[in-house]
N, C-alpha and C positions, 0 to 999 in steps of 0.2 A: 348541723347538730348544735344544740345549745346546752349549756350547763348553768344551773343556778345553785349556789351553795348557801345553806342557812346555818349560821353559827351563832348561838346565844351565849357562848362563854365569854367571860371577862377578858381573858388573855387570848386574843385572836391569833391564830397561826396562819402563816402564808401557805396557801394551797397551790401546789404546782399544777400546771395545766395538763389536762388529759389529752393523749394523742391516740387516735384510732386510724389505722391504715396510713400512717405517716402524715395525717392531717390533724392539727390541733383543734380541740373542741372550744367553741366560743363561750366565754364566761359572761353572763348577763346579770343585771341587777333586778330586772323584772321580766316576767314571762306570762304570756296569755295561754291558758290551758282550759279547754272546754268552755271558752267564752268568758272565763274569769281571769282577771289580771292579778297576779300575785307578785309581791316583791320579796327580797331576801329576808325581810323580817316577818314574813307571812301575814302582813296586814293587807287590808282591802282598800286602803286610801286611794291608790291609783285607779282601782276599778270604780270606786264611787265617783271620783272626779271625772273619769271618762264618761260614765253614765249620765252624770249631771249635765255635762257639756252637750251630749247628744239630745237629751230631753229638752234643754233650753232652746236648742235650735228648732226642734219640732214644735215647741210651744210658740215660738216667735212666728213660725209659718201660720199656725192656727190663729194667732192674734191678728195677723194681716188679713186673713180671710174674713 
């Protein structure tokens, strides 16, 4: 299980880790949900970067052909 906290306040508070069935839940900075990569600021920059990289690879193959 993973947890991603979004906090837009100026004074950020330390969030204690969540424990379920004596196992801590992993805190992550970005998460892929339904094919879209979101980060903790809810921006799509990581998603766009990943898509660009994938499309560049495919275009390179087409150029070689």
